[in-house]
C-alpha positions as CSV (number, residue, x, y, z in Angstrom):
1,M,0.0,0.0,0.0
2,A,1.2,3.5,-0.7
3,N,2.7,5.4,2.2
4,T,3.2,8.9,1.0
5,K,0.6,11.5,0.0
6,S,2.0,11.6,-3.6
7,A,2.0,7.8,-3.9
8,L,-1.6,7.7,-2.8
9,K,-2.5,10.3,-5.4
10,R,-0.6,8.4,-8.1
11,A,-2.5,5.2,-7.2
12,K,-5.8,7.0,-7.4
13,I,-4.9,8.5,-10.7
14,A,-3.7,5.2,-12.1
15,E,-7.0,3.6,-11.1
16,R,-9.0,6.4,-12.7
17,N,-6.9,6.0,-15.9
18,R,-7.2,2.2,-15.9
19,L,-11.0,2.5,-15.8
20,R,-11.1,5.0,-18.6
21,N,-8.8,2.8,-20.7
22,K,-10.9,-0.2,-20.0
23,A,-14.0,1.6,-21.2
24,Y,-12.3,2.6,-24.5
25,K,-11.0,-0.9,-25.1
26,S,-14.4,-2.4,-24.4
27,A,-16.1,0.0,-26.7
28,V,-13.6,-0.8,-29.5
29,K,-14.2,-4.6,-29.1
30,T,-18.0,-4.1,-29.1
31,L,-18.0,-2.0,-32.2
32,M,-15.7,-4.5,-33.9
33,K,-18.1,-7.3,-33.1
34,K,-21.0,-5.3,-34.4
35,Y,-19.1,-4.6,-37.6
36,F,-18.2,-8.3,-38.1
37,A,-21.8,-9.3,-37.6
38,A,-22.9,-6.7,-40.2
39,V,-20.3,-8.0,-42.6
40,E,-21.6,-11.6,-42.2
41,T,-25.1,-10.4,-42.8
42,Y,-24.0,-8.6,-45.9
43,A,-22.1,-11.7,-47.1
44,A,-25.2,-13.8,-46.7
45,N,-27.5,-11.4,-48.5
46,P,-25.7,-8.5,-50.3
47,T,-28.2,-5.7,-50.5
48,P,-27.6,-2.0,-50.7
49,E,-29.1,-1.5,-47.3
50,S,-26.8,-4.1,-45.7
51,Q,-23.8,-2.5,-47.5
52,Q,-24.8,0.9,-46.0
53,E,-25.0,-0.8,-42.5
54,V,-21.5,-2.3,-43.0
55,Q,-20.1,1.1,-44.0
56,A,-21.8,2.8,-41.0
57,R,-20.4,0.2,-38.6
58,M,-16.9,0.5,-40.1
59,S,-17.0,4.2,-39.7
60,E,-18.0,4.0,-36.1
61,A,-15.3,1.4,-35.3
62,Y,-12.6,3.4,-37.2
63,S,-13.6,6.5,-35.3
64,K,-13.4,4.8,-31.9
65,I,-10.1,3.2,-32.7
66,D,-8.6,6.5,-33.8
67,K,-9.8,8.2,-30.6
68,A,-8.3,5.4,-28.5
69,V,-5.0,5.8,-30.3
70,K,-5.1,9.6,-29.9
71,R,-5.7,9.3,-26.2
72,G,-2.9,6.8,-25.7
73,V,-5.2,3.9,-24.8
74,L,-4.0,1.8,-27.8
75,H,-0.6,1.8,-29.4
76,P,-0.6,3.3,-32.9
77,N,0.4,0.0,-34.5
78,N,-2.3,-1.8,-32.5
79,G,-4.9,0.6,-33.9
80,A,-3.6,0.3,-37.4
81,R,-3.7,-3.5,-37.1
82,K,-7.3,-3.5,-35.9
83,K,-8.4,-1.2,-38.7
84,S,-6.6,-3.4,-41.2
85,R,-8.4,-6.5,-39.9
86,L,-11.8,-4.7,-40.3
87,A,-11.0,-3.8,-43.9
88,Q,-9.6,-7.2,-44.6
89,R,-12.8,-9.0,-43.4
90,L,-15.0,-6.9,-45.7
91,K,-12.6,-7.3,-48.7
92,A,-12.7,-11.1,-48.3
93,H,-16.5,-11.1,-48.8
94,T,-16.7,-8.5,-51.5
95,Q,-13.6,-9.5,-53.7
96,P,-15.0,-12.9,-55.0
97,A,-18.3,-11.2,-55.9
98,A,-16.5,-8.5,-57.8
99,T,-14.4,-11.0,-59.9
100,A,-17.2,-13.5,-60.5
């Protein structure tokens, strides 16, 4: 346990930051799952409405990832990797349809 006043303050601040970071990471994961579900729905039944849904979900996820990186919650490479995986998943479902 912290003994000095400054150590107590640092522990309090670290806990506050941990909870804030946890909220950002959780939100990123949730938005990614929603995006992946939208992509699966689009892959099963490619309609313009489902494509708009996919684009909206992708935009939300990209935005949250970028904000997490900006605030130091995620490392820039981690954010870039997550965004790449989002784009990669959509490309895997749209690429064969475009060539066929």
